[in-house]
C-alpha positions as CSV (number, residue, x, y, z in Angstrom):
1,M,0.2,-0.1,-0.1
2,G,2.6,2.2,1.0
3,Q,4.6,1.6,-2.9
4,F,1.6,2.7,-4.1
5,I,1.0,5.9,-2.6
6,C,4.8,6.7,-3.1
7,S,3.9,5.6,-6.6
8,R,0.5,7.7,-7.1
9,M,2.3,11.2,-5.3
10,A,5.3,10.5,-7.8
11,G,3.1,10.6,-10.3
12,I,1.2,13.6,-9.3
13,W,4.9,15.6,-8.9
14,D,5.3,14.8,-12.2
15,M,2.3,16.1,-13.7
16,I,2.8,19.7,-11.1
17,D,6.1,19.9,-12.9
18,Q,5.1,19.2,-15.9
19,K,2.7,21.7,-15.2
20,L,4.5,24.5,-13.6
21,K,7.1,24.2,-16.7
22,Y,4.5,24.5,-19.1
23,Y,3.1,28.1,-17.0
24,R,6.7,28.9,-17.1
25,D,7.5,28.1,-21.2
26,F,4.0,30.8,-21.8
27,E,5.4,33.3,-19.5
28,E,8.7,32.9,-21.2
29,N,7.5,33.5,-24.5
30,L,5.0,36.0,-23.7
31,D,7.9,37.7,-22.7
32,V,9.9,37.1,-26.0
33,L,6.7,38.2,-27.9
34,Q,6.7,41.6,-26.1
35,R,10.7,42.4,-26.7
36,L,9.6,41.5,-30.6
37,T,6.8,44.5,-30.3
38,R,9.1,46.6,-29.1
39,E,11.4,46.0,-31.2
40,L,9.1,46.4,-34.2
41,S,8.3,49.5,-32.6
42,I,11.6,51.1,-32.7
43,Q,12.2,49.5,-36.3
44,L,8.6,51.5,-37.4
45,E,9.8,54.8,-36.0
46,E,13.3,54.9,-37.5
47,L,11.2,54.0,-40.6
48,E,9.2,56.6,-40.7
49,E,12.0,59.0,-39.6
50,S,14.2,57.8,-42.9
51,S,11.2,58.6,-45.0
52,S,10.9,54.9,-46.3
53,L,7.6,54.0,-45.8
54,D,6.4,54.8,-49.4
55,Q,7.4,51.3,-50.3
56,S,6.1,49.5,-47.3
57,E,2.4,50.5,-46.4
58,E,1.1,46.7,-45.9
59,W,4.1,45.9,-43.5
60,E,3.1,48.8,-41.8
61,E,-0.5,48.0,-41.5
62,K,0.4,44.7,-40.7
63,V,3.1,45.7,-38.0
64,E,0.4,48.0,-36.3
65,E,-2.3,45.3,-36.2
66,L,0.1,43.1,-34.2
67,I,0.9,45.3,-32.0
68,D,-2.4,46.6,-31.4
69,E,-2.9,42.2,-31.1
70,V,-0.3,41.8,-28.3
71,E,-1.6,45.0,-26.1
72,D,-5.6,43.0,-25.9
73,I,-3.5,39.6,-25.0
74,E,-1.7,41.5,-22.4
75,K,-5.3,43.1,-21.0
76,S,-7.0,40.1,-21.2
77,I,-4.1,38.2,-19.3
78,R,-4.5,41.0,-16.9
79,K,-7.8,40.9,-16.5
80,W,-8.1,37.2,-16.0
81,K,-5.9,36.9,-13.4
82,I,-5.8,33.6,-13.6
83,L,-2.6,31.6,-15.1
84,T,-4.4,28.2,-15.7
85,V,-7.0,30.3,-18.0
86,A,-4.5,32.7,-19.7
87,V,-2.2,29.8,-20.7
88,Y,-5.4,27.8,-22.1
89,L,-6.5,30.9,-24.1
90,Y,-3.7,32.5,-25.4
91,G,-0.6,29.4,-25.4
92,R,-1.0,28.7,-28.8
93,V,-1.7,32.3,-30.3
94,V,1.3,33.8,-28.3
95,G,3.7,31.4,-30.2
96,E,1.7,32.0,-33.7
97,K,2.3,35.6,-32.9
98,I,5.9,35.0,-32.3
99,N,6.6,34.2,-35.4
100,E,4.7,36.6,-37.0
101,A,6.7,39.2,-35.1
102,K,9.9,37.4,-36.3
103,E,9.3,37.8,-39.9
104,L,8.0,41.0,-40.1
105,L,11.0,42.3,-38.6
106,E,13.2,40.1,-40.9
107,E,10.9,41.9,-43.4
108,G,11.4,45.6,-42.2
109,K,15.2,45.4,-42.1
110,Y,14.8,45.2,-45.9
111,Y,12.8,48.8,-46.3
112,F,15.5,50.9,-45.2
113,P,17.9,52.9,-47.4
114,N,20.4,50.9,-49.7
115,C,18.7,47.0,-47.6
116,F,17.4,44.9,-50.1
117,K,15.6,41.6,-49.3
118,Y,17.2,40.5,-53.0
119,L,19.3,42.5,-55.1
120,I,20.8,41.8,-58.4
121,L,24.4,43.3,-59.5
122,G,24.3,43.9,-63.1
123,G,22.3,46.0,-64.8
124,G,22.5,43.5,-68.7
125,V,20.0,41.5,-70.1
126,A,19.6,38.9,-67.2
127,A,18.9,41.7,-64.9
128,G,15.6,42.6,-66.8
129,Y,14.6,38.8,-67.2
130,A,15.2,38.3,-63.3
131,A,13.0,41.2,-62.5
132,R,10.1,40.3,-64.3
133,E,10.3,36.9,-62.8
134,F,10.7,38.4,-59.4
135,V,7.7,40.0,-60.4
136,R,5.7,37.2,-61.4
137,R,6.6,35.4,-58.4
138,G,5.1,37.8,-55.6
139,V,8.4,39.9,-54.6
140,K,6.6,43.1,-52.7
141,P,7.6,46.7,-53.5
142,G,10.9,47.4,-51.9
143,Q,12.1,44.0,-51.7
144,L,14.2,44.4,-54.8
145,G,17.0,46.4,-56.1
146,I,18.9,46.7,-59.1
147,I,22.4,47.9,-59.4
148,S,24.2,48.9,-62.8
149,E,26.9,50.9,-63.9
150,E,25.0,52.0,-66.8
151,W,22.9,54.9,-67.0
152,V,19.6,52.8,-68.6
153,A,17.8,50.5,-67.6
154,P,18.3,46.8,-68.3
155,Y,17.9,46.4,-72.5
156,E,18.5,43.5,-74.8
157,R,22.4,44.0,-75.7
158,P,22.4,42.4,-79.1
159,A,20.5,45.2,-80.7
160,L,23.9,47.3,-80.4
161,S,25.8,44.7,-82.7
162,K,22.7,45.1,-85.3
163,G,19.7,47.5,-85.2
164,Y,21.7,50.1,-83.6
165,L,24.3,50.9,-86.4
166,F,21.7,50.4,-89.3
167,P,22.3,53.3,-91.4
168,R,18.2,54.1,-91.3
169,N,15.1,53.0,-88.8
170,A,18.1,52.2,-86.4
171,A,17.1,50.4,-83.0
172,R,17.3,53.3,-80.2
173,L,16.0,52.9,-76.6
174,P,13.4,52.3,-75.1
175,Q,12.9,50.4,-78.5
176,F,14.8,47.3,-76.9
177,H,14.5,48.1,-73.3
178,V,14.1,44.2,-71.8
179,C,11.7,41.9,-72.5
180,V,11.2,42.6,-76.0
181,G,13.5,40.6,-77.1
182,S,11.8,37.2,-76.2
183,G,8.2,39.0,-77.6
184,G,7.4,40.0,-74.1
185,E,6.7,43.1,-72.3
186,R,9.1,46.4,-72.7
187,L,10.0,47.1,-69.1
188,N,10.6,50.8,-68.9
189,P,12.1,52.9,-66.1
190,S,8.6,53.5,-65.2
191,W,7.7,49.8,-65.2
192,Y,10.3,49.8,-62.3
193,E,8.9,52.6,-59.9
194,E,5.4,51.0,-60.5
195,K,6.7,47.6,-59.4
196,G,8.4,49.2,-56.1
197,I,12.2,48.1,-57.9
198,E,14.7,50.4,-57.2
199,L,17.3,50.6,-60.1
200,I,20.9,52.0,-58.8
201,L,22.2,53.6,-61.7
202,N,25.6,54.9,-62.7
203,T,26.8,53.1,-59.5
204,K,30.2,50.9,-59.7
205,I,30.9,48.2,-57.3
206,V,34.6,48.1,-55.9
207,K,34.2,45.6,-53.0
208,A,31.7,42.9,-52.1
209,A,31.6,41.1,-48.8
210,L,29.3,38.2,-49.7
211,H,29.9,36.4,-46.6
212,S,28.7,39.6,-44.5
213,K,26.6,40.5,-47.4
214,T,27.5,43.7,-48.6
215,L,28.4,45.5,-51.6
216,T,30.5,48.6,-51.4
217,S,30.7,51.5,-54.1
218,E,32.8,53.6,-55.5
219,D,31.9,56.4,-53.5
220,G,31.4,54.5,-50.4
221,T,27.8,53.6,-50.6
222,I,27.4,50.3,-48.5
223,F,24.3,48.0,-49.6
224,K,23.2,45.2,-47.7
225,F,21.4,42.2,-49.0
226,G,19.5,39.2,-47.9
227,T,20.2,37.4,-51.2
228,L,22.4,38.2,-54.0
229,I,22.1,37.3,-57.4
230,I,25.3,38.3,-59.6
231,A,24.5,39.1,-63.1
232,T,27.7,40.7,-63.8
233,G,28.1,39.5,-67.2
234,S,31.5,40.3,-69.5
235,G,33.9,42.8,-70.3
236,V,35.3,43.3,-73.6
237,A,38.8,42.1,-74.5
238,K,41.1,44.3,-75.4
239,L,44.1,44.7,-77.8
240,S,46.4,46.1,-74.9
241,D,45.4,43.2,-73.6
242,F,47.6,41.0,-75.9
243,G,50.3,43.8,-75.7
244,V,49.2,45.8,-78.9
245,K,50.1,49.2,-78.4
246,G,48.0,52.3,-79.1
247,D,44.6,50.8,-78.1
248,Q,43.8,53.8,-76.5
249,A,43.3,56.2,-79.2
250,K,40.2,58.0,-79.8
251,N,38.9,56.0,-83.1
252,V,39.8,52.5,-80.9
253,L,36.2,51.9,-80.5
254,Y,35.2,48.6,-78.9
255,L,31.2,47.7,-78.5
256,R,29.5,46.7,-75.6
257,N,27.1,48.8,-73.7
258,V,25.2,51.7,-75.2
259,K,27.7,54.7,-74.8
260,D,29.9,52.3,-77.0
261,A,27.4,52.4,-79.8
262,D,26.7,55.8,-79.7
263,K,30.6,56.3,-80.1
264,V,30.6,53.6,-83.3
265,V,27.6,55.8,-84.6
266,E,29.3,58.7,-84.2
267,A,32.2,57.3,-85.6
268,M,30.8,56.3,-88.8
269,K,29.1,59.4,-89.4
270,A,32.1,61.5,-88.9
271,K,34.1,59.1,-90.7
272,K,31.3,59.2,-93.9
273,N,33.0,57.2,-96.8
274,G,36.5,56.7,-94.9
275,K,38.3,53.4,-94.2
276,A,37.2,51.0,-91.0
277,V,39.3,48.2,-90.0
278,V,37.5,45.5,-87.9
279,V,39.6,43.4,-85.8
280,G,37.8,40.2,-85.1
281,G,36.5,37.7,-87.1
282,G,33.7,36.1,-84.2
283,Y,29.9,37.6,-83.3
284,I,31.1,41.3,-82.7
285,G,33.5,41.4,-86.2
286,L,30.9,40.1,-88.3
287,E,28.1,41.8,-87.2
288,V,30.1,44.9,-87.2
289,G,31.8,44.4,-90.2
290,A,28.3,44.3,-92.2
291,A,27.0,47.3,-89.9
292,L,29.7,50.0,-91.2
293,K,29.2,48.6,-94.9
294,L,25.8,49.2,-94.7
295,N,26.9,53.0,-93.6
296,N,29.0,52.8,-97.2
297,L,32.5,52.8,-95.5
298,N,35.3,50.8,-96.8
299,V,35.7,47.9,-94.7
300,T,38.6,45.4,-93.9
301,M,38.6,42.7,-91.5
302,V,41.5,41.5,-89.7
303,Y,41.6,38.0,-87.9
304,P,44.4,35.7,-86.4
305,D,41.8,32.6,-87.3
306,P,41.7,30.6,-91.0
307,W,38.6,31.1,-90.9
308,C,35.4,33.3,-89.3
309,M,33.6,32.0,-85.9
310,P,36.1,29.3,-85.7
311,R,34.4,28.1,-82.1
312,L,31.2,27.1,-84.0
313,F,31.5,27.3,-87.9
314,T,32.9,24.2,-89.8
315,K,35.5,25.3,-92.5
316,E,32.9,24.8,-95.1
317,I,30.0,27.3,-93.3
318,A,32.5,30.2,-92.8
319,E,33.3,29.8,-96.6
320,F,29.9,31.1,-97.2
321,Y,30.3,34.3,-95.3
322,E,33.3,34.8,-96.3
323,R,32.7,34.8,-100.0
324,Y,29.1,36.2,-99.2
325,Y,30.8,39.3,-97.3
326,T,34.2,39.4,-100.0
327,L,31.0,39.9,-102.9
328,K,29.7,42.9,-100.4
329,G,32.8,44.4,-100.9
330,I,34.3,43.6,-97.6
331,K,37.7,42.6,-97.6
332,L,39.0,40.0,-95.5
333,I,42.3,39.3,-93.7
334,K,43.1,35.9,-92.4
335,D,45.6,34.2,-90.4
336,T,47.3,37.6,-88.8
337,S,46.7,39.9,-86.2
338,V,47.4,43.6,-85.2
339,I,50.7,44.1,-83.6
340,E,50.3,47.8,-83.5
341,L,48.1,50.8,-83.7
342,E,49.9,54.0,-84.8
343,A,48.4,57.5,-84.1
344,D,48.9,60.9,-85.3
345,P,49.3,63.8,-83.5
346,N,45.6,64.5,-82.9
347,G,45.6,61.1,-80.9
348,E,43.7,59.0,-83.8
349,V,44.9,55.6,-85.5
350,K,46.0,56.3,-88.8
351,K,48.1,52.8,-89.3
352,V,47.2,49.6,-88.5
353,K,50.6,47.0,-88.7
354,L,49.9,43.4,-89.0
355,K,51.9,40.6,-87.6
356,N,52.8,39.8,-91.4
357,G,53.7,42.8,-92.7
358,R,50.9,44.5,-94.3
359,E,50.2,47.8,-92.9
360,L,46.3,49.3,-93.7
361,E,44.9,53.0,-93.4
362,A,42.5,53.7,-91.0
363,D,39.8,56.7,-90.2
364,I,38.2,53.8,-87.3
365,V,39.0,51.2,-85.9
366,V,36.3,48.8,-84.2
367,V,37.7,46.0,-82.0
368,G,35.6,42.4,-81.2
369,V,38.3,40.0,-80.2
370,G,36.4,38.9,-77.6
371,A,34.8,39.0,-73.7
372,R,35.7,37.9,-70.2
373,P,33.5,37.5,-67.4
374,T,34.0,39.5,-64.8
375,T,34.1,38.2,-61.9
376,G,37.0,40.0,-59.8
377,L,35.0,41.2,-57.3
378,F,34.5,37.7,-56.1
379,Q,37.7,36.0,-56.3
380,G,38.8,34.5,-53.1
381,Q,35.2,34.6,-51.5
382,I,33.4,32.2,-53.9
383,E,34.2,28.8,-55.9
384,M,35.2,29.4,-59.6
385,N,36.3,27.6,-62.4
386,R,37.5,28.5,-65.5
387,G,37.3,32.0,-65.0
388,G,33.6,31.6,-64.1
389,I,31.7,31.3,-60.9
390,K,30.8,27.4,-59.7
391,T,26.9,26.8,-59.3
392,D,24.4,24.4,-58.8
393,G,21.6,23.2,-61.5
394,L,19.4,26.3,-59.7
395,F,22.6,28.9,-60.0
396,K,23.0,28.5,-56.1
397,T,26.8,29.5,-55.5
398,S,29.5,28.2,-53.1
399,I,27.8,30.4,-50.4
400,N,24.4,30.7,-49.3
401,D,21.8,33.5,-50.8
402,V,24.0,34.1,-53.1
403,Y,23.5,33.0,-56.9
404,A,25.4,33.8,-60.0
405,V,23.4,33.8,-63.9
406,G,24.9,34.4,-67.3
407,D,27.7,34.9,-68.5
408,V,29.3,34.5,-64.8
409,A,28.0,31.2,-64.3
410,W,30.0,27.8,-64.7
411,F,27.1,25.5,-64.5
412,P,26.1,21.9,-64.5
413,M,24.8,21.3,-68.4
414,K,22.4,18.5,-68.4
415,I,21.9,17.3,-71.5
416,Y,25.8,16.8,-71.8
417,N,26.6,15.8,-68.3
418,E,29.1,18.6,-67.9
419,M,30.1,21.7,-66.1
420,R,29.9,24.8,-68.6
421,R,30.1,28.5,-68.7
422,V,27.9,30.2,-71.8
423,E,28.3,33.5,-73.0
424,H,24.6,34.3,-75.1
425,V,21.6,36.3,-74.7
426,D,19.4,32.9,-74.8
427,H,21.1,31.1,-72.0
428,A,21.1,34.9,-69.7
429,R,17.4,35.5,-69.4
430,K,16.9,31.9,-68.9
431,S,19.3,31.2,-66.3
432,A,18.6,34.3,-64.7
433,M,14.4,33.2,-64.3
434,K,15.8,29.9,-63.1
435,A,17.4,30.9,-60.3
436,V,14.7,33.4,-59.5
437,E,12.5,30.5,-59.6
438,A,15.0,28.8,-56.6
439,V,15.2,31.8,-54.7
440,M,11.3,32.2,-54.7
441,A,10.6,28.6,-54.2
442,K,9.7,28.8,-50.6
443,G,10.1,25.5,-49.8
444,K,8.6,24.1,-53.1
445,V,10.7,21.6,-54.9
446,V,12.6,23.8,-58.4
447,E,13.6,21.4,-61.3
448,E,17.3,22.0,-62.1
449,Y,18.1,23.8,-65.6
450,D,17.7,22.4,-68.5
451,Y,19.4,24.1,-71.3
452,L,19.5,23.8,-75.0
453,P,22.7,25.7,-76.3
454,Y,21.7,27.8,-78.6
455,F,23.3,30.6,-80.8
456,Y,22.1,33.3,-83.7
457,S,23.1,36.0,-85.9
458,R,21.6,38.5,-88.4
459,V,23.8,40.4,-91.0
460,F,22.8,41.8,-94.5
461,D,19.9,39.5,-95.8
462,L,21.3,36.7,-93.6
463,S,19.8,35.4,-90.7
464,W,21.1,32.0,-88.8
465,Q,20.7,29.7,-85.9
466,F,22.3,26.8,-84.2
467,Y,20.9,24.2,-81.5
468,G,23.0,21.9,-79.2
469,D,26.7,21.3,-79.4
470,N,29.2,21.6,-83.0
471,V,31.2,18.2,-81.4
472,G,31.3,15.0,-83.2
473,E,33.1,12.6,-85.6
474,T,31.7,14.0,-88.6
475,T,29.2,16.7,-90.3
476,V,26.8,17.4,-92.9
477,L,26.1,19.5,-94.9
478,F,22.8,20.2,-97.3
479,G,21.6,22.8,-99.3
480,N,22.5,25.8,-101.4
481,R,25.6,27.7,-100.2
482,N,25.8,29.6,-103.0
483,P,26.3,33.0,-101.6
484,A,25.4,34.5,-104.9
485,A,21.6,33.0,-104.8
486,K,19.1,35.9,-104.0
487,K,17.8,33.5,-101.0
488,P,20.8,30.9,-100.1
489,K,19.3,28.5,-97.6
490,F,21.4,25.6,-96.1
491,G,22.4,23.7,-92.9
492,C,25.2,21.8,-91.2
493,Y,24.7,18.2,-89.0
494,W,26.9,17.6,-86.2
495,I,27.2,13.7,-85.7
496,K,28.9,11.8,-82.7
497,D,28.1,7.5,-82.3
498,G,25.6,7.9,-84.5
499,K,23.5,10.8,-83.3
500,I,22.5,14.4,-84.1
501,M,24.7,16.8,-81.8
502,G,24.3,19.6,-83.2
503,A,22.0,21.4,-85.9
504,F,22.7,24.6,-88.4
505,L,20.3,26.2,-90.6
506,E,21.1,29.7,-92.4
507,G,17.5,30.9,-94.0
508,G,15.5,29.2,-92.2
509,D,11.7,29.6,-91.3
510,A,10.7,29.9,-87.9
511,E,9.2,26.2,-88.6
512,E,12.6,25.2,-90.0
513,N,14.1,26.2,-86.7
514,K,12.0,24.2,-84.3
515,A,12.6,21.0,-86.6
516,I,16.4,21.3,-86.4
517,E,15.9,22.4,-82.3
518,N,14.2,19.6,-82.0
519,L,17.1,17.1,-83.7
520,A,19.1,18.4,-81.6
521,L,17.6,18.8,-78.4
522,H,16.5,14.6,-78.5
523,Q,19.5,13.6,-80.3
524,A,18.3,12.4,-82.8
525,K,19.6,9.1,-84.3
526,V,21.3,9.1,-87.8
527,G,21.7,5.3,-90.0
528,D,23.1,6.6,-93.5
529,L,24.7,9.6,-93.8
530,R,24.8,9.7,-97.2
531,E,20.8,9.8,-97.3
532,L,21.0,12.4,-94.2
533,K,23.0,14.3,-96.7
534,D,20.1,13.8,-99.2
535,K,17.0,14.3,-97.1
536,G,18.6,17.7,-95.5
537,L,15.8,19.9,-94.3
538,S,13.3,17.5,-94.6
539,F,14.7,14.8,-92.6
540,A,14.2,17.2,-89.5
541,F,10.5,17.3,-90.6
542,E,10.2,13.6,-90.7
543,H,11.3,13.4,-86.5
544,K,9.3,16.4,-86.1
545,D,7.3,14.1,-83.8
546,L,10.6,12.8,-82.2
547,Q,9.5,13.6,-78.3
548,K,6.1,12.0,-78.9
549,T,7.7,9.1,-80.1
550,M,10.6,8.8,-77.5
551,N,7.5,9.4,-74.7
552,A,5.4,6.1,-76.3
553,V,8.4,4.2,-76.0
């Protein structure tokens, strides 16, 4: 009997002890809630003093409502006096209000000047598409900022080497602000203002402290962020980087931004019918060379490779474009490079000296010798490889809450099961949107980036598109490669292990381009190469239902 009583008493004491602990926890939680509401009140006052509440009306209303609710809870507890009743009525509520207060405090700190829940560094194509995706996914006014060295809102950069340089009907802002390049809404500066997105233009960041989540500008302003998207893109490679003297001359021009394009336009007007030397045979070289010729300049192109666009074109593809350019009156000098730019007393280049001993007269020199990812700010802070910032399939970097997109991202390319870095507008757009999807996922599972490489160009009356990878044991050319034809149309397939890895088409329409994209995306199997050559483009249409077939299998 004594044992039973002792056991019973022990159980009662345990129950009392648990209840006392429950009451103590409640009192501690209530203290926490009161402390948090005091912090919210202080934060609210500080924001009112900084005049930052124009972007945070909804937050302000929630804070005031919470403060009122906590005051009502305190009054009720004092009224009831009995702790058991207070715990019963408000135990769960106090816990919920603590979580609500913490969320409001976290949100509120980003309404202070130069503090952002989400910050994009870089004002190019990727920044614009990321901003649109943030808005689609419910970003609140005041939460997002974009820091750019340029003086204009994000725009479609490919326009600079195409429509911007046309002699007639030239593209000018706001015509090519993002996101018109993909058929979307044009995001004029007023759009960012309406959405409560702060555009911080003409601002150069000179220091990035990623772990402490701060960026410092040239004038000493410190920007704080919760999540950062690095979209700094690439900067032009200069001739001086290769040891060439004289590239600081007034008439030596590069093309990366609107200011650069304006200088080219001014030079074409000032040197009307003059002599232009284009250094480089890649994207910029070919597109600018065509634009200069359209403006009636005498154009000579110089590049060190045996043919133009060697990173993508085969010799046979390049031959078509080189012959086409020659028919347009553009002189091509291959297999040599510039060693010196000789300037006159006025500081303008008049002679371009080449490695093969030739000297070219020049009124304008436009240089397009490549680009380099702009990652210098982050050296030593973040995992990098091959000049880019290493990311996962959602563009998360090695540092929490820091993402990298576009040109600077070295990411896993799912289709080829390898890491790559891609410099192209299509990837800049799509990687930016995928990163924002991951940032705003809120616990939801996000499918990793699945990207098929895509490149394109338009010059004169020509227009080509390429999908996939230019790798393989062999290539198959098809179609009409006569540069004198009224509408030449030809293509090329890259074959590896009996599968189409890449597909190129000049002169295709939307349906035809979609068909070759499908081949590269699903790596269509190839039997007889002679049959593939004979069928050419029709092979792509025979396989346009390839995905349906694969799904059925």
